[in-house]
RODO-2510 file (C-alpha; in nm, 4 decimals, decimal comma):
residues 583
     n   res          X          Y          Z
     1     m   -11,3016    16,3855     0,4805
     2     p   -11,3987    16,1255     0,7454
     3     r   -11,1306    15,9967     0,9727
     4     t   -11,0031    15,6392     0,9556
     5     y   -10,8823    15,5532     1,3031
     6     v   -10,5825    15,3211     1,3247
     7     k   -10,5501    15,1273     1,6511
     8     k   -10,2256    15,1818     1,8346
     9     t   -10,2488    14,8663     2,0527
    10     t   -10,3335    14,5006     2,0025
    11     h   -10,6306    14,5245     2,2405
    12     g   -10,9347    14,3542     2,0874
    13     s   -10,7447    14,2247     1,7841
    14     w   -10,8490    13,8633     1,8352
    15     s   -11,0623    13,6805     1,5822
    16     k   -11,4367    13,6450     1,6363
    17     v   -11,4256    13,2947     1,4913
    18     a   -11,1530    13,1943     1,7374
    19     m   -11,3540    13,3377     2,0264
    20     e   -11,6657    13,1434     1,9239
    21     e   -11,4673    12,8194     1,8937
    22     a   -11,3110    12,8775     2,2365
    23     v   -11,6519    12,9357     2,3996
    24     t   -11,7895    12,6220     2,2305
    25     s   -11,4957    12,4083     2,3497
    26     i   -11,5472    12,5251     2,7087
    27     k   -11,9212    12,4567     2,7008
    28     e   -11,8536    12,1073     2,5612
    29     g   -11,6022    12,0446     2,8405
    30     r   -11,3031    11,9845     2,6185
    31     y   -11,0881    12,2615     2,7657
    32     s   -11,0728    12,4807     3,0699
    33     i   -11,0916    12,8592     3,0297
    34     r   -10,7144    12,8998     3,0717
    35     k   -10,6375    12,6158     2,8305
    36     a   -10,8851    12,7387     2,5679
    37     a   -10,7404    13,0906     2,5883
    38     n   -10,3928    12,9569     2,5130
    39     v   -10,5051    12,7184     2,2359
    40     f   -10,7228    12,9652     2,0440
    41     g   -10,5166    13,2768     2,1164
    42     v   -10,7863    13,4868     2,2853
    43     p   -10,7679    13,6942     2,6064
    44     f   -10,8433    13,5014     2,9260
    45     s   -11,0573    13,7761     3,0847
    46     t   -11,2694    13,8245     2,7726
    47     l   -11,3231    13,4495     2,7359
    48     q   -11,4155    13,4199     3,1047
    49     r   -11,6702    13,7019     3,0749
    50     r   -11,8320    13,5513     2,7668
    51     t   -11,8602    13,2021     2,9059
    52     s   -12,0167    13,3231     3,2319
    53     a   -12,2644    13,5661     3,0714
    54     s   -12,6147    13,4593     2,9736
    55     e   -12,7309    13,4411     2,6121
    56     d   -12,9478    13,7514     2,6512
    57     s   -12,6642    13,9661     2,7829
    58     p   -12,5331    14,2297     2,5426
    59     v   -12,1875    14,1768     2,3980
    60     l   -11,9493    14,4536     2,4978
    61     t   -11,7537    14,6138     2,2166
    62     v   -11,4358    14,8180     2,2069
    63     g   -11,4616    15,1920     2,1512
    64     r   -11,7320    15,4530     2,1883
    65     k   -12,0922    15,3474     2,1369
    66     p   -12,2787    15,4909     1,8353
    67     v   -12,5221    15,7766     1,8958
    68     l   -12,8185    15,5712     1,7697
    69     s   -12,8810    15,2221     1,8963
    70     l   -12,8402    14,9279     1,6605
    71     d   -13,2175    14,8690     1,6508
    72     v   -13,2814    15,2301     1,5502
    73     e   -13,0127    15,2138     1,2826
    74     r   -13,1639    14,8936     1,1410
    75     a   -13,5055    15,0620     1,1238
    76     l   -13,3445    15,3628     0,9531
    77     a   -13,1707    15,1347     0,7016
    78     t   -13,4992    14,9546     0,6259
    79     k   -13,6728    15,2857     0,5623
    80     l   -13,3937    15,4092     0,3356
    81     i   -13,4127    15,0919     0,1255
    82     y   -13,7898    15,1325     0,0964
    83     l   -13,7596    15,4956    -0,0192
    84     s   -13,4954    15,4048    -0,2784
    85     k   -13,7291    15,1413    -0,4259
    86     r   -14,0075    15,3983    -0,4462
    87     g   -13,7896    15,6399    -0,6423
    88     f   -13,7463    15,8815    -0,3493
    89     g   -13,3963    15,7873    -0,2360
    90     l   -13,2244    16,0259     0,0055
    91     t   -12,8801    16,1792    -0,0269
    92     p   -12,6173    16,1383     0,2495
    93     k   -12,6626    16,5007     0,3508
    94     t   -13,0382    16,4538     0,3927
    95     v   -12,9878    16,1397     0,6038
    96     r   -12,7497    16,3295     0,8289
    97     k   -13,0072    16,6067     0,8758
    98     y   -13,2823    16,3600     0,9682
    99     a   -13,0472    16,1887     1,2155
   100     y   -12,9887    16,5242     1,3869
   101     q   -13,3633    16,5936     1,4025
   102     y   -13,4205    16,2508     1,5561
   103     v   -13,1681    16,2848     1,8395
   104     s   -13,2741    16,6458     1,9068
   105     a   -13,6423    16,5516     1,9339
   106     r   -13,5668    16,2777     2,1880
   107     e   -13,2905    16,4614     2,3758
   108     i   -13,0357    16,1889     2,3065
   109     q   -12,6772    16,2700     2,3957
   110     h   -12,4867    16,3401     2,0755
   111     n   -12,1842    16,5182     1,9338
   112     f   -12,3471    16,6387     1,6128
   113     n   -12,2845    16,9880     1,4786
   114     i   -12,5472    17,2289     1,6165
   115     q   -12,4677    17,5109     1,3749
   116     n   -12,5270    17,2995     1,0617
   117     e   -12,7985    17,0903     1,2319
   118     m   -12,6794    16,7633     1,0888
   119     a   -12,4786    16,4563     1,1830
   120     g   -12,1152    16,4451     1,0826
   121     e   -11,9554    16,2662     0,7924
   122     d   -11,7812    16,0330     1,0396
   123     w   -12,1179    15,9182     1,1761
   124     f   -12,2537    15,8517     0,8257
   125     q   -11,9532    15,6433     0,7201
   126     g   -11,9810    15,4424     1,0410
   127     f   -12,3537    15,3977     0,9778
   128     l   -12,2746    15,2451     0,6364
   129     r   -12,0155    15,0119     0,7884
   130     r   -12,2606    14,8925     1,0542
   131     n   -12,5284    14,8337     0,7875
   132     p   -12,3459    14,6660     0,4967
   133     e   -12,6697    14,6213     0,2996
   134     l   -12,6542    14,9952     0,2246
   135     s   -12,4264    15,1634    -0,0274
   136     l   -12,4120    15,4825    -0,2306
   137     r   -12,5437    15,4262    -0,5823
   138     k   -12,5866    15,6569    -0,8797
   139     s   -12,9613    15,6897    -0,9402
   140     e   -13,1155    15,6936    -1,2874
   141     g   -13,4005    15,9200    -1,3877
   142     l   -13,7359    15,7464    -1,4335
   143     s   -14,0196    15,9540    -1,5745
   144     r   -14,3607    15,9560    -1,4149
   145     a   -14,5091    15,8146    -1,7343
   146     r   -14,2865    15,5047    -1,7050
   147     i   -14,3779    15,4660    -1,3372
   148     n   -14,7493    15,4767    -1,4203
   149     g   -14,7183    15,2554    -1,7292
   150     m   -14,5144    14,9795    -1,5654
   151     t   -14,7931    14,7860    -1,3899
   152     r   -14,8466    14,4146    -1,3429
   153     d   -15,1750    14,4279    -1,5350
   154     n   -15,0067    14,5724    -1,8464
   155     v   -14,7191    14,3247    -1,8246
   156     d   -14,9522    14,0258    -1,7740
   157     q   -15,1653    14,1339    -2,0719
   158     f   -14,8513    14,1559    -2,2868
   159     y   -14,7430    13,8040    -2,1846
   160     e   -15,0925    13,6724    -2,2541
   161     q   -15,1002    13,8406    -2,5960
   162     l   -14,7554    13,6988    -2,6781
   163     k   -14,8578    13,3468    -2,5788
   164     k   -15,1800    13,3676    -2,7817
   165     l   -14,9979    13,4999    -3,0906
   166     t   -14,7305    13,2299    -3,0625
   167     i   -14,9962    12,9573    -3,0577
   168     e   -15,1896    13,1095    -3,3494
   169     c   -14,8732    13,1290    -3,5625
   170     n   -14,7666    12,7761    -3,4589
   171     l   -14,4299    12,9071    -3,3365
   172     e   -14,4126    12,7406    -2,9962
   173     g   -14,0621    12,6209    -2,9191
   174     r   -13,9131    12,8145    -3,2134
   175     p   -13,7061    13,0980    -3,0636
   176     e   -13,5393    13,1646    -3,3992
   177     c   -13,8725    13,3106    -3,5192
   178     l   -13,9076    13,5588    -3,2307
   179     y   -13,7386    13,8974    -3,2922
   180     n   -13,7051    14,2277    -3,1121
   181     q   -13,6180    14,5531    -3,2896
   182     d   -13,5278    14,8928    -3,1473
   183     e   -13,3178    15,1957    -3,2326
   184     t   -13,0669    15,3994    -3,0356
   185     g   -12,8586    15,7107    -3,0946
   186     l   -12,4791    15,7288    -3,1083
   187     p   -12,3139    16,0727    -3,1308
   188     m   -12,0239    16,1350    -3,3651
   189     n   -11,8172    16,2260    -3,0629
   190     n   -11,6270    16,0467    -2,7883
   191     k   -11,7304    16,0705    -2,4235
   192     p   -11,4296    16,1461    -2,1984
   193     p   -11,3573    15,8489    -1,9681
   194     n   -11,2102    15,8389    -1,6188
   195     v   -10,8343    15,8824    -1,6486
   196     v   -10,5354    15,8535    -1,4172
   197     a   -10,4148    16,1966    -1,3098
   198     q   -10,2329    16,3685    -1,0266
   199     k   -10,4128    16,3485    -0,6964
   200     g   -10,5909    16,6753    -0,6183
   201     s   -10,5979    16,7945    -0,9806
   202     r   -10,8860    17,0324    -1,0416
   203     d   -10,8954    17,0535    -1,4210
   204     v   -10,8359    16,7178    -1,5885
   205     v   -10,9169    16,7343    -1,9603
   206     s   -10,9457    16,4750    -2,2357
   207     l   -10,9398    16,5358    -2,6100
   208     t   -11,2830    16,5183    -2,7749
   209     n   -11,4118    16,5747    -3,1239
   210     v   -11,6645    16,8528    -3,0516
   211     e   -11,8726    16,9588    -2,7533
   212     r   -12,1787    16,7791    -2,8891
   213     g   -12,1588    16,5456    -3,1856
   214     e   -12,4173    16,4930    -3,4573
   215     n   -12,6541    16,2039    -3,3833
   216     v   -12,6407    15,8755    -3,5746
   217     t   -12,9341    15,6359    -3,5384
   218     v   -12,8573    15,2637    -3,5243
   219     m   -13,1484    15,0219    -3,5746
   220     a   -13,0713    14,6810    -3,4235
   221     c   -13,2646    14,3546    -3,4247
   222     v   -13,1971    14,0229    -3,2487
   223     s   -13,3780    13,6907    -3,2177
   224     a   -13,4342    13,4837    -2,9035
   225     t   -13,1486    13,2546    -3,0129
   226     g   -12,9000    13,5447    -3,0141
   227     a   -12,8880    13,5758    -3,3956
   228     y   -12,8546    13,9404    -3,5078
   229     i   -12,9886    14,1071    -3,8178
   230     p   -12,7126    14,3281    -3,9690
   231     p   -12,7482    14,6806    -3,8297
   232     f   -12,9236    14,9601    -4,0160
   233     v   -12,7527    15,3014    -3,9799
   234     i   -12,9238    15,6369    -4,0399
   235     f   -12,7119    15,9495    -4,0985
   236     k   -12,8371    16,3054    -4,0964
   237     g   -12,8364    16,4619    -4,4424
   238     k   -12,9740    16,4307    -4,7950
   239     r   -12,6891    16,3209    -5,0206
   240     m   -12,5841    15,9596    -4,9820
   241     r   -12,2259    15,8564    -5,0552
   242     a   -12,0981    15,5029    -5,0990
   243     e   -11,8046    15,5774    -4,8664
   244     f   -12,0411    15,6041    -4,5688
   245     s   -12,0716    15,2229    -4,5675
   246     d   -11,6963    15,1644    -4,5468
   247     n   -11,5702    14,9526    -4,2535
   248     m   -11,9241    14,8913    -4,1280
   249     p   -12,0233    14,5464    -3,9893
   250     a   -12,0941    14,2915    -4,2627
   251     g   -12,4345    14,3399    -4,4235
   252     t   -12,4933    14,6863    -4,2755
   253     e   -12,7218    14,9145    -4,4761
   254     v   -12,6986    15,2949    -4,4577
   255     c   -12,9622    15,5552    -4,5426
   256     m   -13,0113    15,9313    -4,4914
   257     t   -13,2868    16,1366    -4,3288
   258     e   -13,3112    16,5115    -4,2726
   259     s   -13,3151    16,4821    -3,8929
   260     g   -13,0934    16,1776    -3,8487
   261     w   -13,3762    15,9930    -3,6709
   262     v   -13,5988    15,7145    -3,7936
   263     n   -13,9168    15,8055    -3,9793
   264     e   -14,1854    15,6095    -4,1618
   265     e   -13,9905    15,5962    -4,4876
   266     a   -13,6681    15,4823    -4,3167
   267     f   -13,8535    15,2160    -4,1201
   268     g   -14,0030    15,0831    -4,4437
   269     k   -13,6503    15,0456    -4,5805
   270     w   -13,5482    14,8632    -4,2650
   271     l   -13,8397    14,6186    -4,3029
   272     k   -13,7138    14,5297    -4,6499
   273     h   -13,3640    14,4907    -4,5041
   274     f   -13,5033    14,2715    -4,2239
   275     n   -13,6991    14,0556    -4,4670
   276     k   -13,3785    13,9670    -4,6546
   277     h   -13,1934    13,8383    -4,3457
   278     r   -13,4656    13,6913    -4,1220
   279     t   -13,5645    13,3280    -4,0743
   280     p   -13,7888    13,2092    -4,3616
   281     g   -14,1569    13,1681    -4,2856
   282     k   -14,3802    13,3524    -4,0443
   283     v   -14,2064    13,5357    -3,7622
   284     i   -14,3068    13,7560    -3,4668
   285     l   -14,1491    14,1013    -3,4404
   286     i   -14,1732    14,2833    -3,1055
   287     l   -14,1617    14,6645    -3,1354
   288     d   -14,2268    14,9717    -2,9237
   289     g   -14,5070    15,2148    -3,0050
   290     h   -14,3056    15,4701    -3,2061
   291     h   -14,5216    15,6495    -3,4645
   292     s   -14,3107    15,5123    -3,7513
   293     h   -14,4029    15,1579    -3,6377
   294     t   -14,7799    15,2068    -3,6166
   295     s   -14,8712    15,3430    -3,9608
   296     f   -15,0887    15,1662    -4,2165
   297     a   -14,7958    15,1443    -4,4595
   298     t   -14,5921    14,9553    -4,1975
   299     a   -14,8772    14,7180    -4,1128
   300     d   -14,9516    14,6538    -4,4813
   301     l   -14,5849    14,5804    -4,5606
   302     c   -14,5534    14,3444    -4,2614
   303     e   -14,8668    14,1576    -4,3689
   304     r   -14,7254    14,1057    -4,7196
   305     y   -14,3933    13,9797    -4,5769
   306     g   -14,5586    13,7431    -4,3288
   307     i   -14,4378    13,9349    -4,0211
   308     e   -14,6622    13,9456    -3,7152
   309     v   -14,5941    14,2669    -3,5209
   310     l   -14,6579    14,2801    -3,1450
   311     l   -14,6346    14,6228    -2,9823
   312     l   -14,5056    14,6561    -2,6268
   313     p   -14,7236    14,8330    -2,3681
   314     p   -14,6540    15,2075    -2,3495
   315     h   -14,3688    15,3209    -2,1218
   316     t   -14,2482    14,9677    -2,0390
   317     t   -13,9520    14,9314    -2,2755
   318     h   -13,6993    14,9860    -1,9935
   319     a   -13,8089    14,6494    -1,8482
   320     l   -13,9632    14,4538    -2,1408
   321     q   -13,7400    14,5386    -2,4386
   322     p   -13,4470    14,2895    -2,4661
   323     l   -13,2304    14,5325    -2,6643
   324     d   -13,2757    14,8071    -2,4047
   325     v   -13,2071    14,5746    -2,1130
   326     c   -12,8948    14,3854    -2,2246
   327     i   -12,7423    14,5233    -2,5465
   328     f   -12,7624    14,8997    -2,5931
   329     k   -12,5830    14,9895    -2,2696
   330     p   -12,2694    14,7823    -2,3459
   331     l   -12,2872    14,9005    -2,7090
   332     k   -12,2647    15,2669    -2,6025
   333     s   -11,9947    15,1883    -2,3486
   334     y   -11,7786    15,0120    -2,6086
   335     y   -11,8485    15,2888    -2,8625
   336     n   -11,7278    15,5596    -2,6235
   337     s   -11,4181    15,3558    -2,5389
   338     h   -11,3209    15,2887    -2,9014
   339     g   -11,4115    15,6451    -2,9984
   340     t   -11,1738    15,7828    -2,7359
   341     s   -10,8948    15,5517    -2,8561
   342     w   -10,9514    15,6568    -3,2172
   343     q   -10,9523    16,0264    -3,1249
   344     h   -10,6257    15,9949    -2,9316
   345     s   -10,4675    15,8116    -3,2256
   346     n   -10,5933    16,0762    -3,4708
   347     p   -10,5725    16,4078    -3,2804
   348     n   -10,5893    16,6178    -3,5987
   349     r   -10,9012    16,4476    -3,7334
   350     a   -11,2657    16,4493    -3,6272
   351     i   -11,5122    16,1620    -3,6088
   352     s   -11,7228    16,1940    -3,9230
   353     k   -11,9517    15,9835    -4,1373
   354     l   -11,6454    15,8414    -4,3104
   355     s   -11,4727    15,7274    -3,9900
   356     f   -11,7859    15,6292    -3,7974
   357     g   -11,7990    15,2806    -3,9510
   358     s   -11,4625    15,1606    -3,8173
   359     i   -11,5443    15,2725    -3,4604
   360     f   -11,8982    15,1350    -3,4688
   361     k   -11,7844    14,7959    -3,6030
   362     k   -11,5537    14,7383    -3,3051
   363     a   -11,8273    14,8351    -3,0604
   364     w   -12,0887    14,6216    -3,2389
   365     d   -11,8645    14,3130    -3,2458
   366     s   -11,7982    14,3501    -2,8721
   367     a   -12,1591    14,4127    -2,7601
   368     a   -12,3680    14,2098    -3,0070
   369     t   -12,2852    13,8676    -2,8642
   370     v   -12,5039    13,5594    -2,8556
   371     g   -12,4989    13,5592    -2,4760
   372     n   -12,6286    13,9165    -2,4516
   373     g   -12,9060    13,8453    -2,7005
   374     v   -13,0276    13,5286    -2,5273
   375     k   -13,0016    13,6932    -2,1839
   376     g   -13,2119    13,9884    -2,3014
   377     f   -13,5080    13,7652    -2,3874
   378     e   -13,4593    13,5635    -2,0687
   379     v   -13,4554    13,8500    -1,8155
   380     t   -13,7566    14,0158    -1,9793
   381     g   -13,9565    13,6915    -1,9596
   382     i   -14,0282    13,6813    -2,3335
   383     y   -13,8457    13,3549    -2,4064
   384     p   -13,8798    13,1249    -2,2362
   385     l   -14,2132    13,2762    -2,1326
   386     n   -14,1855    13,3632    -1,7637
   387     r   -14,4470    13,5887    -1,6067
   388     t   -14,2380    13,6347    -1,2897
   389     a   -13,9125    13,7336    -1,4623
   390     i   -13,9597    14,1079    -1,3997
   391     a   -13,8266    14,1980    -1,0536
   392     s   -14,0760    14,3442    -0,8082
   393     h   -13,8808    14,6690    -0,7682
   394     k   -13,9564    14,7531    -1,1341
   395     f   -14,3215    14,8085    -1,0416
   396     v   -14,2579    15,1337    -0,8574
   397     s   -14,6202    15,2538    -0,8753
   398     e   -14,7443    14,9535    -0,6776
   399     f   -14,5528    15,0433    -0,3600
   400     g   -14,8087    15,1764    -0,1147
   401     p   -14,7346    15,4400     0,1520
   402     n   -14,7577    15,1855     0,4373
   403     q   -14,5841    14,8821     0,2897
   404     d   -14,2924    14,9257     0,5243
   405     n   -14,5178    14,9767     0,8288
   406     s   -14,4154    15,3415     0,8413
   407     s   -14,6184    15,6397     0,9479
   408     v   -14,7534    15,9032     0,7154
   409     g   -14,4882    16,1688     0,7150
   410     l   -14,2406    16,4034     0,8714
   411     n   -14,5021    16,6142     1,0468
   412     d   -14,5953    16,3265     1,2785
   413     v   -14,2739    16,3470     1,4811
   414     s   -14,3478    16,3475     1,8507
   415     p   -14,2317    16,5016     2,0738
   416     e   -14,1384    16,8273     1,9018
   417     p   -13,7629    16,8857     1,8608
   418     k   -13,6054    17,0815     2,1436
   419     s   -13,3161    17,3061     2,0620
   420     p   -13,0209    17,2307     2,2858
   421     e   -12,8547    17,5109     2,4722
   422     q   -12,6141    17,6968     2,2496
   423     p   -12,2532    17,6911     2,3666
   424     p   -12,0431    18,0084     2,3642
   425     n   -11,9105    17,9148     2,0206
   426     s   -12,1916    17,7625     1,8095
   427     s   -11,9466    17,6150     1,5604
   428     q   -11,8144    17,3777     1,8264
   429     l   -11,9598    17,0329     1,8754
   430     s   -12,1836    16,9973     2,1824
   431     r   -12,2525    16,7029     2,4058
   432     p   -12,5739    16,7736     2,5989
   433     t   -12,5805    16,5994     2,9356
   434     t   -12,9373    16,4718     2,9140
   435     t   -13,1115    16,1478     2,9908
   436     p   -12,9758    15,8710     2,7624
   437     e   -13,1969    15,6817     2,5204
   438     t   -13,3960    15,4119     2,7022
   439     s   -13,6785    15,2618     2,4984
   440     t   -13,7183    15,3703     2,1357
   441     s   -13,9759    15,2218     1,8995
   442     h   -13,8823    15,1334     1,5442
   443     e   -14,1699    15,3500     1,4292
   444     d   -14,0085    15,6670     1,5676
   445     v   -13,7251    15,6784     1,3157
   446     r   -13,9540    15,5671     1,0311
   447     s   -14,2016    15,8429     1,1085
   448     l   -13,9189    16,0958     1,0930
   449     l   -13,8350    16,0143     0,7300
   450     p   -14,0762    16,1193     0,4525
   451     s   -14,3267    15,8595     0,3313
   452     p   -14,4646    15,9754    -0,0055
   453     a   -14,8149    15,8700    -0,0945
   454     k   -14,8815    15,6190    -0,3690
   455     i   -14,8081    15,7592    -0,7136
   456     t   -15,1268    15,8226    -0,9096
   457     p   -15,1516    15,8528    -1,2884
   458     m   -15,1362    16,2009    -1,4364
   459     k   -15,4408    16,3474    -1,6078
   460     r   -15,3766    16,3445    -1,9825
   461     r   -15,5579    16,5201    -2,2603
   462     k   -15,4090    16,2869    -2,5173
   463     t   -15,5263    15,9266    -2,4955
   464     i   -15,2555    15,6635    -2,5136
   465     r   -15,2679    15,3005    -2,6142
   466     p   -15,3574    15,1160    -2,2904
   467     t   -15,1679    14,7881    -2,3403
   468     s   -14,9904    14,5653    -2,5935
   469     l   -15,1343    14,5357    -2,9429
   470     v   -15,0978    14,3019    -3,2413
   471     l   -15,0397    14,5561    -3,5179
   472     t   -15,0950    14,3105    -3,8047
   473     s   -15,4317    14,1776    -3,6855
   474     p   -15,7152    14,2154    -3,9428
   475     e   -15,9140    14,4454    -3,7147
   476     n   -15,6204    14,6749    -3,6551
   477     i   -15,5201    14,6847    -4,0237
   478     s   -15,8723    14,7903    -4,1259
   479     h   -15,8679    15,0543    -3,8529
   480     l   -15,5295    15,1878    -3,9676
   481     k   -15,6473    15,1899    -4,3289
   482     a   -15,9517    15,3981    -4,2417
   483     k   -15,7381    15,6269    -4,0277
   484     a   -15,4858    15,6741    -4,3109
   485     a   -15,7671    15,7590    -4,5566
   486     e   -15,9105    16,0131    -4,3133
   487     t   -15,5678    16,1652    -4,2611
   488     k   -15,5189    16,1938    -4,6369
   489     k   -15,8530    16,3722    -4,6753
   490     r   -15,7722    16,6067    -4,3898
   491     i   -15,4347    16,6943    -4,5432
   492     a   -15,6036    16,7633    -4,8778
   493     r   -15,8571    16,9941    -4,7082
   494     v   -15,5819    17,1790    -4,5240
   495     q   -15,3805    17,2205    -4,8449
   496     k   -15,6864    17,3485    -5,0283
   497     k   -15,7583    17,6003    -4,7552
   498     g   -15,3928    17,6985    -4,7553
   499     d   -15,3969    17,7653    -5,1326
   500     i   -15,7089    17,9816    -5,1001
   501     k   -15,5563    18,1675    -4,8080
   502     k   -15,2344    18,2267    -5,0025
   503     k   -15,4324    18,3691    -5,2968
   504     k   -15,6227    18,6033    -5,0648
   505     q   -15,3015    18,7117    -4,9002
   506     s   -15,1367    18,7848    -5,2364
   507     v   -15,4384    18,9952    -5,3448
   508     n   -15,4330    19,1867    -5,0158
   509     i   -15,0582    19,2452    -5,0475
   510     i   -15,1024    19,3908    -5,3986
   511     c   -15,3886    19,6138    -5,2818
   512     d   -15,2012    19,7275    -4,9734
   513     s   -14,8862    19,8065    -5,1705
   514     s   -15,0785    20,0163    -5,4247
   515     e   -15,2540    20,2090    -5,1467
   516     e   -14,9214    20,2687    -4,9717
   517     d   -14,7691    20,4005    -5,2963
   518     e   -15,0607    20,6387    -5,3411
   519     e   -15,0348    20,7577    -4,9826
   520     t   -14,6579    20,8084    -5,0178
   521     e   -14,6950    21,0184    -5,3324
   522     e   -14,9761    21,2247    -5,1744
   523     q   -14,7684    21,2794    -4,8611
   524     k   -14,4714    21,3766    -5,0746
   525     d   -14,6804    21,6265    -5,2672
   526     e   -14,8153    21,7715    -4,9421
   527     d   -14,4630    21,8034    -4,7990
   528     e   -14,3357    21,9706    -5,1107
   529     t   -14,6431    22,2001    -5,1206
   530     e   -14,6040    22,3139    -4,7583
   531     s   -14,2201    22,3570    -4,7717
   532     v   -14,0683    22,7032    -4,7081
   533     c   -13,7123    22,8155    -4,7801
   534     n   -13,5442    22,8631    -4,4453
   535     f   -13,3316    23,1470    -4,5866
   536     c   -13,5711    23,3684    -4,7815
   537     k   -13,8940    23,2414    -4,6197
   538     m   -14,0584    23,2046    -4,9652
   539     s   -14,3029    22,9137    -4,9903
   540     y   -14,2974    22,6507    -5,2592
   541     n   -14,6278    22,7744    -5,4073
   542     d   -14,5054    23,1308    -5,4425
   543     g   -14,4671    23,2183    -5,8074
   544     r   -14,1440    23,4017    -5,7436
   545     s   -13,9949    23,0803    -5,6004
   546     s   -13,9393    22,9385    -5,9477
   547     h   -13,6830    23,2111    -6,0260
   548     a   -13,4708    23,1052    -5,7261
   549     g   -13,3894    22,7658    -5,8822
   550     d   -13,4278    22,4112    -5,7490
   551     w   -13,4652    22,3131    -5,3859
   552     i   -13,2150    22,1248    -5,1644
   553     q   -13,2590    21,9758    -4,8150
   554     c   -13,0166    21,9986    -4,5263
   555     q   -12,9005    21,6556    -4,4158
   556     k   -12,8882    21,7595    -4,0495
   557     c   -13,1995    21,9632    -3,9719
   558     k   -13,4055    21,8378    -4,2713
   559     l   -13,5081    22,1994    -4,3658
   560     w   -13,5404    22,3115    -4,7269
   561     y   -13,3482    22,5882    -4,9091
   562     h   -13,3295    22,7359    -5,2574
   563     e   -13,0089    22,6380    -5,4287
   564     r   -12,9601    23,0027    -5,5263
   565     c   -13,0081    23,1222    -5,1673
   566     v   -12,7331    22,9002    -5,0241
   567     n   -12,5134    22,8862    -5,3362
   568     a   -12,5495    22,5052    -5,3644
   569     f   -12,6012    22,4594    -5,7368
   570     g   -12,5616    22,0956    -5,8463
   571     r   -12,4575    21,9661    -5,5038
   572     k   -12,5795    21,6212    -5,3928
   573     q   -12,4933    21,6582    -5,0235
   574     f   -12,5686    21,9759    -4,8291
   575     v   -12,5448    22,0966    -4,4675
   576     c   -12,6796    22,4449    -4,3904
   577     g   -12,4750    22,7141    -4,2201
   578     i   -12,6826    22,6950    -3,9010
   579     c   -12,6016    22,3260    -3,8528
   580     m   -12,2359    22,3834    -3,9362
   581     w   -12,2196    22,6667    -3,6814
   582     k   -12,3799    22,4433    -3,4136
   583     k   -12,1221    22,1757    -3,4848
***
């Protein structure tokens, strides 16, 4: 735990603002140094030193100087910000290691730990205080596909396609006719929140339903004016019950699928649900490229309803989808909060399909606000149309390796690090008495930190849709129709081959079973023919063997005996005397 030093004297406790005003009053000739010190409450000696020093002179500070100069720390902070924007942010422990490598390579006097080869926690906390633009943030995972798909060319093509479609449909200035639809998953479980507990507690628990709840899919839709279509909820299962719709938001429709996720059939039901509640006339519906959205049945149904569907570019929904940007995150946060409250109020019950509606309604009413809906379209640049609405840091793939004037990598550090002399106890902190830092270039610290090369697209076997697409265009509908017909033919061919293969397999199974039966009977006959009584040594084929009665087999050694020889007439279980003696 880093130390927080508390000053024991009032030395240096004056205000910087008061000191600046005192210096200004002296330079303007309003007060003398002694008078200004008394009026503004600052030390006379400090005020005298500051008024007599030139503007280029460094300002002396109280306390020990930091190991790295302020210029080097600013260069380090700039590099850290650059790496975080690229998706290669460093952890505090890694920064401390690089700081140790830097001072060791340049033989700068330091008090870092030689055994661990890293700067201390105290130094890192002071580094953050001296560079307030830095802070520790929880990073979110961003797949390589999203990094490669989020480019300015794809975004500009989407905006151009949206503008063209809006003009063709004569919907300019009509935000009530512009919709966005997406789905998200809510588990039938509550996520434990942060709670107040005893300081230092190791195991703090919170009551939950199960370890991992069953998924419930919620399909939401909002217009650019903040008007919401009633939600569409999908439960996992086959049998629908009317009670599943109890306590749901007004107008909510519920359906069932085997997996609990949306499929082509469920999306067709949602389109009918959407058509009942949408603005009359032609509308534009913005969707992602999920397979249930891109089928011929979907395009044909949208064409009949007068819905123009515009697909977002692949792997850009985290920046271009209004529902993803402004609504789903608060919806899940409110759902977890209300779910935890419900679970604590009902400790002997579990969140089920019957109780899901009451929890979801509270979360939906809190998250699905007009302000969130309008803000979602605004920050994504969809309405009003703004090509510069997406922040530059969203385009991670466009950051080049030299955009921060840094060198190529860690291997370019010069001179090579020199290991300081080890003290008698290596766990102690050392202070090498070497030449202090004199002139250090900003490039030195930047070259120490890693500078990853520009991210290049992955080689894919499967081709993906390159940019946005109007699903309901005549060209695309004809293409989807031909593709659906070809798929139907292919399925028919596969089924036909499967039926023929099944028939062949059934014939082979019958033939194999008959051959196995014949082999079993032959083997049985051979075994019986070659058997010899282990008592009288008379074979099965010997004519005299028939006078000795039937045969019986020992359950232990599996050898055969005449019933007469071992006096085992009519017995079903038999163990010979040899096996009994061995036992």
